[in-house]
Phi, psi and omega in degrees: 000132179293153177284151172259130182260121177253119179259112182116126188251028175276198183295321179298313180296317179292323176297318178297316181299316180292327177295319176301313181296321179298333180264015174085008183273177174252148185222143171238124176254134181237131177217138183282344181275165179292342182217157180279166175134319179056210177287340186301325182289348180267351183293129187240359182271300182146194181235126184279136176201151184240141179062047177271164176294331178294317177296315182298323179295333180265001179075022180275125178272117181204164181209156175300327180295319178294317177299318179297318180295316179298318181293320179297321177297318181294323182289332179067222187285352179259014184299140174242095189306322183292324179285320178298323180295317178298313181303312189277320184281344176254007184294319181297318179297325179294315179295319180290329174298315179293316184286324183275310185283335183241009176052047181263139176278110176232039188269353175268122186238123184236165177268131179237167182302139177083359183257143179269356178207156174296119180214010180267114187264135176203174175273185187280329190237295190285166175299125185296324180300314179295314184299312182293308185295318182295325178297318179292323177297315179304314181295321179292320178295323176298316179297319180295325180286320185272330183223070183299341177285345180258325185217135175227150178230127176239118178248175182054034181217131186258129170286124187244344183201137174274126181274139183233154172212120182054040176083358180251144176285127183240359181167197184214143173269134185238138177243121181282170183295339178267008175092355179285141179244143177207161182251144171235141187243144179144172175302144185243131172250120179269118179225048188270000176079203189267200187221019185290346180257014179265102180255017183281172182295330180259024179301144176297337176295334184265358182265156173206157179225087186303334181277359181252131177288344183265347182211061191281342186212156175268169182235062184297333181295335180283333181301334182273351183273152172290171182222153173264358178290151170291160183296346181281348186277081184238019173070028185303313182295319179297318180293323177295319178294319179298323183295335180254017175096010179292141179268128179259139183238152175058031184288345176273353181271074180258126183282128170257106184287139183288340188229085168262130184276123182274136174293124185298329181263355179220068186296342181263009181303136184281330180251116186251165168278138175275126176281114184305146176305333183297333178298323176278328181297328181271358176125010179295143181248143175260126180238145177274187186296339179269001182083015181265139172279133190233001185201155169284113187296342182263012172288171178300154184301316182294329177292314180297315178299318179300321178293327177294314178300316183293314181292317176053051178230061178285165359282149178263146180236141176255116189247131175238135173279181185295325180294313180295313182294330178295332180285343183221045189301319183300318180297314182298319178296319180296312180297320179297318179296333180275355177082024180241006178215142180237149177253135180242151181293324181197180181297326180296319179295322177298316183297332180284339186289000000 
């Protein structure tokens, strides 16, 4: 059986790799970073799913249809019903695959922005993105160590070109950190993530195709904004697909998240911490520079961001009282330790800051 090549070592790539192995296949994972994980290990909210056994145990009423409706509303005029249906109607199976096959604790279920019911699954303490992704990485590394004929992992090596034969992709050209190039052959799964950290002249953020309904405009205003993406998120997979004639869709739909945490001692830093949706989900309030609340914090992200642009009264602050912060104490402690969150004795002390 030919090997399947997975480019990108985040949660999507690791999920793909384990699915190949579960079906008896061989897999090669390639990642340009020294270690696997990608942006997935930074995710701090959880994983959305509807009608899970975890929800039922907590008495939460939810359904794939409701999840589908919420997702369609969020997608707006670019919604693709067939893809949304797959995402939402298979979500419970995905969460149960993680909890059953990888023994992951996903029993804490919370309400997040844009959701009509609590459906965001995570464990009790650690960041769920790190916990989930690292468990899959551990299992893949174990397989690679014990059965190298079934699984291989190559890090510090960049996939630079999709190899073709008679119009079909047959493999990938890889360049190692020391500049050596070699080819690997087999079906290719691109799981390289986004491109929000690409501030170069040929960034996908700076491109546009006016004749395409799927990519009608560039987003130069975003190039000036900081990002919560890791430095590795430069659209490598998208550019490789584009180079062989692949059509890219919805490339102007770049999310500007409303809550990136600014380093108190480095306010101009280009790479920020993302403030998890859970901070607002447990009751966090957004205030403008005058201390006024200006938006329903549980609205969709693009709506909240739009209100920030409209209000135009930065700096904005995300405030949690003791009850709210107590529900997500581990996150607050982590952010405080990183220098992006401060604790105040009371509201008066906050107002003086």
